[in-house]
Structure formats: C-alpha cells, structure tokens
N, CA, C and O atoms as CSV, one atom per row, in Angstrom:
chain,resi,resn,atom,element,x,y,z
A,1,MET,N,N,62.363,-26.859,39.514
A,1,MET,CA,C,63.591,-26.740,38.400
A,1,MET,C,C,63.009,-27.116,37.004
A,1,MET,O,O,62.169,-27.975,37.271
A,2,ILE,N,N,63.013,-26.973,35.992
A,2,ILE,CA,C,62.672,-27.532,34.592
A,2,ILE,C,C,64.235,-27.891,33.877
A,2,ILE,O,O,65.225,-27.255,33.516
A,3,VAL,N,N,63.796,-29.260,33.922
A,3,VAL,CA,C,65.002,-30.319,33.422
A,3,VAL,C,C,64.812,-30.636,31.948
A,3,VAL,O,O,63.770,-31.225,31.662
A,4,MET,N,N,65.646,-30.341,30.985
A,4,MET,CA,C,65.654,-30.759,29.797
A,4,MET,C,C,65.815,-32.448,29.173
A,4,MET,O,O,66.975,-32.821,29.348
A,5,ARG,N,N,65.257,-33.142,28.742
A,5,ARG,CA,C,65.375,-34.653,28.687
A,5,ARG,C,C,65.550,-34.701,27.193
A,5,ARG,O,O,64.741,-35.415,26.601
A,6,ILE,N,N,66.353,-34.144,26.555
A,6,ILE,CA,C,66.433,-34.266,24.624
A,6,ILE,C,C,67.350,-35.230,24.941
A,6,ILE,O,O,67.184,-35.929,23.941
A,7,ASP,N,N,68.420,-35.955,25.740
A,7,ASP,CA,C,69.127,-36.900,25.580
A,7,ASP,C,C,68.382,-38.495,25.768
A,7,ASP,O,O,68.893,-39.530,25.339
A,8,VAL,N,N,67.113,-38.419,26.482
A,8,VAL,CA,C,66.530,-39.473,26.642
A,8,VAL,C,C,65.674,-39.770,25.274
A,8,VAL,O,O,65.483,-40.916,24.869
A,9,MET,N,N,65.085,-38.365,24.482
A,9,MET,CA,C,64.675,-38.910,23.228
A,9,MET,C,C,65.492,-39.259,21.910
A,9,MET,O,O,65.257,-39.890,20.880
A,10,LEU,N,N,66.696,-38.460,22.496
A,10,LEU,CA,C,67.596,-38.836,21.219
A,10,LEU,C,C,67.839,-40.125,21.366
A,10,LEU,O,O,68.177,-40.646,20.302
A,11,ALA,N,N,67.799,-40.854,22.281
A,11,ALA,CA,C,68.294,-42.200,22.621
A,11,ALA,C,C,67.167,-43.360,22.023
A,11,ALA,O,O,67.369,-44.426,21.443
A,12,ARG,N,N,65.894,-42.675,22.423
A,12,ARG,CA,C,64.559,-43.367,21.779
A,12,ARG,C,C,64.527,-43.391,20.451
A,12,ARG,O,O,64.044,-44.375,19.890
A,13,ARG,N,N,64.986,-42.421,19.786
A,13,ARG,CA,C,64.805,-42.078,18.347
A,13,ARG,C,C,66.215,-42.755,17.701
A,13,ARG,O,O,66.420,-42.815,16.489
A,14,LYS,N,N,66.975,-43.162,18.543
A,14,LYS,CA,C,68.542,-43.592,17.632
A,14,LYS,C,C,68.968,-42.766,16.734
A,14,LYS,O,O,69.359,-43.141,15.629
A,15,MET,N,N,68.928,-41.197,17.224
A,15,MET,CA,C,69.272,-40.006,16.433
A,15,MET,C,C,70.372,-39.258,16.906
A,15,MET,O,O,70.412,-38.969,18.102
A,16,SER,N,N,71.379,-38.861,16.041
A,16,SER,CA,C,72.683,-38.236,16.865
A,16,SER,C,C,72.290,-36.963,17.010
A,16,SER,O,O,71.272,-36.602,16.420
A,17,VAL,N,N,73.137,-35.904,17.948
A,17,VAL,CA,C,72.783,-34.787,18.296
A,17,VAL,C,C,73.127,-33.842,17.079
A,17,VAL,O,O,72.582,-32.738,17.105
A,18,THR,N,N,73.926,-34.116,16.058
A,18,THR,CA,C,74.285,-33.568,15.049
A,18,THR,C,C,72.967,-33.536,13.965
A,18,THR,O,O,72.673,-32.542,13.301
A,19,GLU,N,N,72.350,-34.631,13.934
A,19,GLU,CA,C,71.330,-34.839,12.982
A,19,GLU,C,C,70.196,-34.001,13.661
A,19,GLU,O,O,69.610,-33.152,12.989
A,20,LEU,N,N,69.809,-34.252,15.214
A,20,LEU,CA,C,68.836,-33.090,15.694
A,20,LEU,C,C,69.042,-31.723,15.218
A,20,LEU,O,O,68.158,-30.963,14.823
A,21,ALA,N,N,70.264,-31.490,15.293
A,21,ALA,CA,C,70.721,-29.689,15.303
A,21,ALA,C,C,70.444,-29.215,13.841
A,21,ALA,O,O,70.185,-28.050,13.539
A,22,GLU,N,N,70.553,-30.517,12.761
A,22,GLU,CA,C,70.522,-30.038,11.712
A,22,GLU,C,C,68.592,-29.976,11.294
A,22,GLU,O,O,68.102,-29.079,10.608
A,23,LYS,N,N,67.956,-30.893,11.773
A,23,LYS,CA,C,66.635,-30.974,11.499
A,23,LYS,C,C,65.889,-29.653,12.076
A,23,LYS,O,O,65.013,-28.999,11.510
A,24,VAL,N,N,66.556,-29.401,13.544
A,24,VAL,CA,C,65.857,-28.151,13.953
A,24,VAL,C,C,66.483,-26.589,13.294
A,24,VAL,O,O,66.061,-25.456,13.523
A,25,GLY,N,N,67.297,-26.898,12.668
A,25,GLY,CA,C,68.266,-25.604,12.408
A,25,GLY,C,C,68.686,-24.825,13.092
A,25,GLY,O,O,68.572,-23.609,12.936
A,26,ILE,N,N,69.418,-25.552,14.242
A,26,ILE,CA,C,70.002,-24.650,15.263
A,26,ILE,C,C,71.657,-25.294,15.616
A,26,ILE,O,O,71.918,-26.497,15.657
A,27,THR,N,N,72.412,-24.441,15.793
A,27,THR,CA,C,73.618,-24.911,15.965
A,27,THR,C,C,74.205,-25.877,17.124
A,27,THR,O,O,73.882,-25.670,18.294
A,28,LEU,N,N,75.086,-26.953,16.771
A,28,LEU,CA,C,75.140,-27.973,17.735
A,28,LEU,C,C,75.519,-27.270,19.167
A,28,LEU,O,O,75.078,-27.763,20.206
A,29,ALA,N,N,76.395,-26.043,19.191
A,29,ALA,CA,C,76.572,-25.346,20.700
A,29,ALA,C,C,75.403,-24.847,21.057
A,29,ALA,O,O,75.212,-24.849,22.273
A,30,ASN,N,N,74.598,-24.441,20.427
A,30,ASN,CA,C,73.202,-24.220,21.137
A,30,ASN,C,C,72.327,-25.417,21.670
A,30,ASN,O,O,71.626,-25.281,22.673
A,31,LEU,N,N,72.392,-26.507,21.014
A,31,LEU,CA,C,71.780,-27.570,21.147
A,31,LEU,C,C,72.243,-28.167,22.308
A,31,LEU,O,O,71.649,-28.813,23.172
A,32,SER,N,N,73.686,-27.764,22.153
A,32,SER,CA,C,74.242,-28.777,23.725
A,32,SER,C,C,73.800,-27.852,24.586
A,32,SER,O,O,73.178,-28.415,25.487
A,33,ILE,N,N,73.841,-26.503,24.744
A,33,ILE,CA,C,73.284,-25.726,25.811
A,33,ILE,C,C,71.950,-26.531,26.556
A,33,ILE,O,O,71.744,-27.028,27.663
A,34,LEU,N,N,71.109,-26.342,25.174
A,34,LEU,CA,C,69.701,-26.894,25.736
A,34,LEU,C,C,70.009,-28.340,26.300
A,34,LEU,O,O,69.774,-28.479,27.500
A,35,LYS,N,N,70.446,-29.318,25.689
A,35,LYS,CA,C,71.089,-30.732,26.303
A,35,LYS,C,C,71.195,-31.005,27.476
A,35,LYS,O,O,70.584,-31.797,28.193
A,36,ASN,N,N,72.418,-29.960,27.749
A,36,ASN,CA,C,73.055,-29.704,29.195
A,36,ASN,C,C,72.716,-29.299,30.082
A,36,ASN,O,O,73.376,-29.293,31.121
A,37,GLY,N,N,71.442,-28.776,29.935
A,37,GLY,CA,C,70.788,-27.915,30.908
A,37,GLY,C,C,71.028,-26.656,31.397
A,37,GLY,O,O,70.451,-26.213,32.389
A,38,ARG,N,N,71.996,-25.945,30.642
A,38,ARG,CA,C,72.711,-24.579,30.847
A,38,ARG,C,C,71.870,-23.513,30.386
A,38,ARG,O,O,72.041,-22.377,30.827
A,39,ALA,N,N,70.797,-23.817,29.369
A,39,ALA,CA,C,70.093,-22.801,28.876
A,39,ALA,C,C,69.132,-21.834,29.835
A,39,ALA,O,O,68.252,-22.351,30.523
A,40,ARG,N,N,69.337,-20.533,29.833
A,40,ARG,CA,C,67.977,-19.968,30.706
A,40,ARG,C,C,66.893,-19.615,30.102
A,40,ARG,O,O,66.029,-18.914,30.628
A,41,ALA,N,N,66.838,-20.104,28.858
A,41,ALA,CA,C,65.215,-19.559,28.199
A,41,ALA,C,C,65.246,-20.698,26.887
A,41,ALA,O,O,66.205,-21.335,26.449
A,42,LEU,N,N,63.928,-20.686,26.485
A,42,LEU,CA,C,63.790,-21.720,25.324
A,42,LEU,C,C,62.664,-20.883,24.496
A,42,LEU,O,O,61.597,-20.576,25.027
A,43,ARG,N,N,62.908,-20.625,23.485
A,43,ARG,CA,C,61.881,-20.611,22.684
A,43,ARG,C,C,60.564,-21.331,22.285
A,43,ARG,O,O,60.593,-22.455,21.783
A,44,LEU,N,N,59.310,-20.602,22.538
A,44,LEU,CA,C,58.558,-21.779,21.606
A,44,LEU,C,C,58.742,-22.292,20.662
A,44,LEU,O,O,58.723,-23.521,20.592
A,45,GLU,N,N,58.998,-21.456,19.560
A,45,GLU,CA,C,59.438,-22.107,18.315
A,45,GLU,C,C,60.409,-22.845,18.048
A,45,GLU,O,O,60.529,-23.443,16.979
A,46,THR,N,N,61.124,-22.883,18.886
A,46,THR,CA,C,62.315,-24.196,19.124
A,46,THR,C,C,61.996,-25.358,19.706
A,46,THR,O,O,62.568,-26.392,19.363
A,47,LEU,N,N,61.025,-25.345,20.680
A,47,LEU,CA,C,60.532,-26.296,21.353
A,47,LEU,C,C,59.461,-26.986,20.022
A,47,LEU,O,O,59.255,-28.164,19.729
A,48,ASP,N,N,59.134,-26.211,19.652
A,48,ASP,CA,C,58.137,-26.635,18.642
A,48,ASP,C,C,58.951,-27.258,17.458
A,48,ASP,O,O,58.351,-28.185,16.915
A,49,LYS,N,N,59.819,-27.048,17.088
A,49,LYS,CA,C,60.709,-27.833,15.872
A,49,LYS,C,C,61.345,-29.012,16.547
A,49,LYS,O,O,61.396,-30.071,15.921
A,50,LEU,N,N,61.992,-28.914,18.145
A,50,LEU,CA,C,62.222,-30.194,18.817
A,50,LEU,C,C,61.554,-31.272,18.336
A,50,LEU,O,O,61.907,-32.183,17.586
A,51,CYS,N,N,59.998,-30.899,19.171
A,51,CYS,CA,C,59.028,-31.700,19.156
A,51,CYS,C,C,58.881,-32.506,17.796
A,51,CYS,O,O,58.780,-33.731,17.865
A,52,LYS,N,N,58.863,-31.756,16.344
A,52,LYS,CA,C,58.406,-32.244,15.306
A,52,LYS,C,C,59.767,-33.054,14.938
A,52,LYS,O,O,59.514,-34.100,14.340
A,53,ALA,N,N,60.960,-32.849,15.126
A,53,ALA,CA,C,62.130,-33.531,14.825
A,53,ALA,C,C,62.095,-34.921,15.720
A,53,ALA,O,O,62.663,-35.952,15.359
A,54,LEU,N,N,61.430,-34.803,16.797
A,54,LEU,CA,C,61.654,-35.991,17.677
A,54,LEU,C,C,60.528,-36.971,17.840
A,54,LEU,O,O,60.557,-38.065,18.403
A,55,ASP,N,N,59.476,-36.333,17.207
A,55,ASP,CA,C,58.268,-36.814,17.187
A,55,ASP,C,C,57.540,-36.868,18.331
A,55,ASP,O,O,56.960,-37.947,18.454
A,56,CYS,N,N,57.357,-36.081,19.227
A,56,CYS,CA,C,57.055,-36.168,20.718
A,56,CYS,C,C,56.459,-35.108,21.110
A,56,CYS,O,O,56.648,-34.089,20.444
A,57,GLN,N,N,55.619,-35.050,22.234
A,57,GLN,CA,C,55.247,-34.004,22.849
A,57,GLN,C,C,56.187,-33.258,24.273
A,57,GLN,O,O,56.991,-33.843,24.998
A,58,PRO,N,N,55.761,-31.843,24.335
A,58,PRO,CA,C,56.764,-30.883,24.934
A,58,PRO,C,C,56.668,-31.499,26.317
A,58,PRO,O,O,57.344,-30.912,27.162
A,59,GLY,N,N,56.074,-32.407,26.678
A,59,GLY,CA,C,56.318,-32.737,28.256
A,59,GLY,C,C,57.302,-34.037,28.352
A,59,GLY,O,O,57.763,-34.418,29.428
A,60,ASP,N,N,57.586,-34.710,27.032
A,60,ASP,CA,C,58.867,-35.807,26.639
A,60,ASP,C,C,60.140,-34.983,27.171
A,60,ASP,O,O,61.047,-35.412,27.884
A,61,LEU,N,N,59.978,-33.704,26.649
A,61,LEU,CA,C,61.404,-33.089,26.695
A,61,LEU,C,C,61.662,-32.278,27.826
A,61,LEU,O,O,62.820,-31.989,28.126
A,62,LEU,N,N,60.453,-31.788,28.639
A,62,LEU,CA,C,60.835,-30.988,29.887
A,62,LEU,C,C,60.023,-31.705,30.829
A,62,LEU,O,O,58.894,-32.167,30.667
A,63,GLU,N,N,61.186,-31.740,32.399
A,63,GLU,CA,C,60.241,-32.112,33.265
A,63,GLU,C,C,60.659,-31.387,34.676
A,63,GLU,O,O,61.793,-31.188,35.110
A,64,PHE,N,N,59.375,-31.050,35.265
A,64,PHE,CA,C,59.897,-30.084,36.788
A,64,PHE,C,C,60.461,-31.260,37.705
A,64,PHE,O,O,60.056,-32.376,38.032
A,65,VAL,N,N,61.639,-30.446,37.978
A,65,VAL,CA,C,62.272,-31.312,39.406
A,65,VAL,C,C,61.900,-30.780,40.809
A,65,VAL,O,O,62.353,-29.636,40.859
A,66,ASP,N,N,61.419,-31.017,41.715
A,66,ASP,CA,C,61.432,-30.379,42.627
A,66,ASP,C,C,62.722,-30.320,43.565
A,66,ASP,O,O,63.319,-31.396,43.589
A,67,GLY,N,N,63.220,-29.430,44.250
A,67,GLY,CA,C,64.703,-29.414,44.680
A,67,GLY,C,C,66.037,-29.380,43.802
A,67,GLY,O,O,65.964,-29.121,42.601
A,68,ASP,N,N,67.105,-29.613,44.350
A,68,ASP,CA,C,68.188,-29.649,43.595
A,68,ASP,C,C,68.778,-30.421,42.532
A,68,ASP,O,O,69.364,-31.488,42.716
A,69,VAL,N,N,68.574,-29.733,41.160
A,69,VAL,CA,C,68.452,-30.696,40.109
A,69,VAL,C,C,70.100,-31.398,39.750
A,69,VAL,O,O,70.201,-32.240,38.858
A,70,SER,N,N,71.067,-31.035,40.382
A,70,SER,CA,C,72.411,-31.639,40.646
A,70,SER,C,C,72.023,-33.464,41.084
A,70,SER,O,O,72.794,-34.391,40.839
A,71,GLU,N,N,71.080,-33.564,41.553
A,71,GLU,CA,C,70.465,-34.719,42.382
A,71,GLU,C,C,69.995,-35.757,41.280
A,71,GLU,O,O,70.133,-36.967,41.462
A,72,THR,N,N,69.334,-35.134,39.924
A,72,THR,CA,C,68.505,-35.827,38.830
A,72,THR,C,C,69.609,-35.961,37.682
A,72,THR,O,O,69.528,-36.882,36.870
A,73,VAL,N,N,70.804,-34.875,37.626
A,73,VAL,CA,C,70.949,-35.031,36.060
A,73,VAL,C,C,72.288,-36.106,36.533
A,73,VAL,O,O,72.936,-36.147,37.579
A,74,SER,N,N,72.369,-36.937,35.261
A,74,SER,CA,C,73.723,-37.752,35.564
A,74,SER,C,C,74.717,-37.433,34.470
A,74,SER,O,O,75.837,-37.944,34.486
C-alpha cells in the first residue's frame, strides 16, 4: 500500500495545510483527502505541484508500506 507523507513534509517546511493548498492550487478538502490517505488516485501533475511547493522529491511524499496501513498511520 502507498501511504502519503504530506504531514511530515509540512512539518519539516513549517507550512500550513492552507498555505500548501494555495500554492498547489487545490481545495483544502482535496488536500485533506490526500493528506489523510483517503485518495484512490493522484495525478502526476498534482504530485509535481506538491513537490515544487514543498521543495522535495516524490519519494519524500510517498511511501510503500507492506501490510496493514492502519498499523503505520497515526
């Protein structure tokens, strides 16, 4: 299972969810869906914008977790 680690990068960049949503150009609701792991898909264009806004690589935002994701998400 692929897990989004947007919250980790937000903390490292000391950026709010609202600020990131504005920089990426998506709604807070859609960013929340991504951040909380409820998204079923992610456009490469959105991933590109997230990486630019957070000055990171895709691997900083995405993590493969083998097994039950509920064990790793806090």
